[in-house]
C-alpha positions, 0 to 999 in steps of 0.5 A: 264592178260597182257595189251598192249597199245591197251588194255589201249587205249580200256580201256580209250575209255570205261571210255569215255563211262562211263563218257558220262553216266552221261552227259546231255549237248548234245554238251558235249555228242558229244565231248566225243563221238568224243574222244572215236572215236579218241581213236579207230582211234589211235587204228587202227593206232597202228595195222598198225604200228605193222602189217606194214599194210597200210590198217589199216592206211587208215582205221584210217584215214577214222575213224578219219575223218568221225566218230570222226569229221564229225559225232560228228559235225553233231550232234552238228549242228543238236542240235543247229538248233533244239535249244536243248542243254540239255537232261533232260528226263532221265528215271534214275538219272545220278548217277544211270546210272554212277553206271550201267556203272561202272558195265558193265565195271567190267563185260567186264574186268572179261569176257575179257579172254573168249571174247578174241582171244587167238592167236591175243593177246589184251585180254582187248580190247575184254572186253572193246568192250563189255563194249562199246556195253552194255553202248550204249545200256544202253544209248539208253534205258535211254534217251529220246531225239532222239539225245541222242539215236543216240549217244547211238547208235554210242557208241554200234557200236564203241563197235562192231567196236573195237571187230572186229578191235582187235579180228579178223585177219583183214576184207577187207578195202572195207568192213570196209569202207562200214560199216563206210559210211553206219553209216554215212549215217544212222546218216544223215538219223536219222538227217532228221528224228529227223528235221521232228519229231520236225517240226511235234510234235515241240519236239524230246522226242520219249516217247511222240510219244506213244500219237499217239496210243490214 
């Protein structure tokens, strides 16, 4: 399987997701998320220069501004306002989560030829998109803090975005923008819900909500 520069950038994004699996400090997790999304913006820019399409360049700018800068900064600000700096409520040991992330990277690598659109090239990016999606679900399942689960959702969404970006003939720009701003609004609503959760229960551990059944 011959790898292009887009495949290499997608692989770097997947490695950043594995790195995120072993982190517990929320500012560090947001930084890695920002770097990962920056790589996706770079992929959109490379596609724009390759296809001589200004829409990809506009999309790259919006992804950079909204998903790589605005959303991580909002999450860091939320963590500081809540005085929550570390996620110590992981269901699994970080080393085991890292190992699971490596397995998901291997799964994405071996399934890449079956997932890739052969007429478009970039087969490695398809596998790395699957890796991001799986690791995003892994983070959401193994973390207990609501903020960490939001980060896991954003990693999952990055996987969906990467696959659509590299394995399709391109969706209308207005549709891409709508999805990005939907994600922004969703994260802001999640932040408000987290504030409300912390004010009502003085924590943001979602597993503790099971006590409401009694």
